[in-house]
C-alpha positions in Angstrom: -29.7 -37.7 16.6 -28.8 -35.5 13.7 -25.3 -35.9 12.1 -22.8 -33.3 12.9 -22.2 -30.7 10.5 -19.2 -30.2 8.8 -18.3 -26.8 7.0 -15.4 -27.1 4.4 -13.5 -23.9 3.8 -11.4 -23.7 0.4 -7.7 -23.2 1.1 -6.8 -20.1 -1.1 -3.2 -20.4 -2.7 -0.2 -18.4 -0.9 0.2 -15.2 -3.0 4.3 -14.9 -4.3 5.9 -12.4 -2.3 6.1 -8.7 -3.4 9.2 -7.5 -4.8 10.1 -4.6 -2.6 13.2 -2.4 -2.3 13.7 -0.5 0.7 15.2 2.6 -1.2 12.4 3.2 -4.0 8.6 3.5 -3.4 6.5 3.1 -6.4 3.1 4.5 -6.1 0.0 4.5 -8.7 -1.8 7.9 -8.1 -4.2 7.6 -11.1 -5.1 5.1 -14.0 -7.4 6.3 -16.7 -8.1 3.9 -19.7 -8.4 0.2 -20.8 -6.0 -1.0 -18.1 -6.8 -1.6 -14.3 -4.6 -1.0 -11.2 -4.4 -5.0 -10.4 -2.9 -5.6 -14.1 -0.3 -2.8 -13.8 0.9 -3.2 -10.2 3.4 -5.6 -11.2 4.5 -3.9 -14.5 6.2 -1.1 -12.2 8.6 -2.9 -9.8 11.0 -0.8 -7.8 13.8 -3.0 -8.6 16.0 -1.6 -11.3 14.7 2.2 -10.4 17.1 2.4 -7.1 20.2 2.9 -9.6 18.6 6.0 -11.0 18.6 8.0 -7.6 22.4 7.7 -7.6 22.2 8.3 -3.9 20.0 11.2 -4.2 16.6 11.3 -2.2 13.1 12.7 -3.2 10.1 12.2 -5.4 9.6 12.0 -9.3 6.4 12.2 -10.8 5.9 10.4 -14.1 2.7 10.7 -16.5 2.8 7.3 -18.3 0.8 6.6 -21.6 0.5 3.2 -22.4 -0.9 1.9 -26.0 -2.9 -1.1 -26.6 0.0 -3.2 -27.4 1.6 -2.4 -24.0 4.3 0.1 -25.1 4.9 2.6 -22.7 5.8 6.4 -23.0 7.0 8.3 -19.9 7.2 12.0 -19.1 8.7 12.9 -15.6 7.4 16.0 -14.1 8.4 18.3 -11.4 8.8 16.6 -8.0 11.4 17.4 -5.2 14.1 15.2 -7.1 14.7 17.6 -10.1 18.1 16.0 -11.3 17.9 15.7 -15.2 20.1 12.6 -15.1 17.8 11.0 -12.7 14.7 12.0 -14.5 16.2 10.9 -17.6 17.2 7.4 -16.0 13.6 7.0 -14.7 12.1 7.7 -18.1 14.4 5.0 -19.8 13.5 2.6 -17.2 10.0 3.1 -17.6 10.1 2.9 -21.6 11.9 -0.4 -21.3 9.2 -2.0 -19.5 6.2 -3.7 -21.2 2.6 -3.4 -19.7 -0.1 -6.0 -20.4 -2.1 -5.6 -23.9 -5.5 -4.1 -23.8 -8.3 -2.9 -25.9 -7.2 0.6 -26.0 -4.9 3.3 -24.4 -4.0 3.9 -20.8 -2.9 7.1 -19.0 -1.8 7.2 -15.4 0.5 9.0 -13.2 3.1 7.0 -11.2 5.2 8.6 -8.2 8.8 7.1 -7.4 9.9 8.0 -4.1 13.7 7.8 -3.6 15.4 7.4 -0.1 18.7 6.4 1.3 
C-alpha cells in the first residue's frame, strides 16, 4: 500500500492590526508616479487628523505631491467641509508626515471624511 500523502501549508504571519479612528476615514482615490498604494497606505494614518475637524463633519479632498526624498506638499480642495482652519490643519498634518523615498515624484488625491 502507498504511504499517505501529507500536504504542508505554510503559516502566514498575522498582520499587525490596522490603525483606525472612528471619527476620520482616509481614502486614497488616485495615485500616479513612482510610489504604489501599498507603500503609501500606512503613511496617511487617521490618527492625528481628528483634531483638525474640531467637531465639524464633512469631506476634505487633498491633492498631494511627494518628491523622491519622501517630502509631502499638500493642497486641500473644495469638499463639503470648507472651514479654513480645518483645511490649514489638514495641510499642516500632511506636510509633517514623511512618505517612503522613491525614484521619482508621486501625485495623489486623498479624501479625509470627518464624522462625529
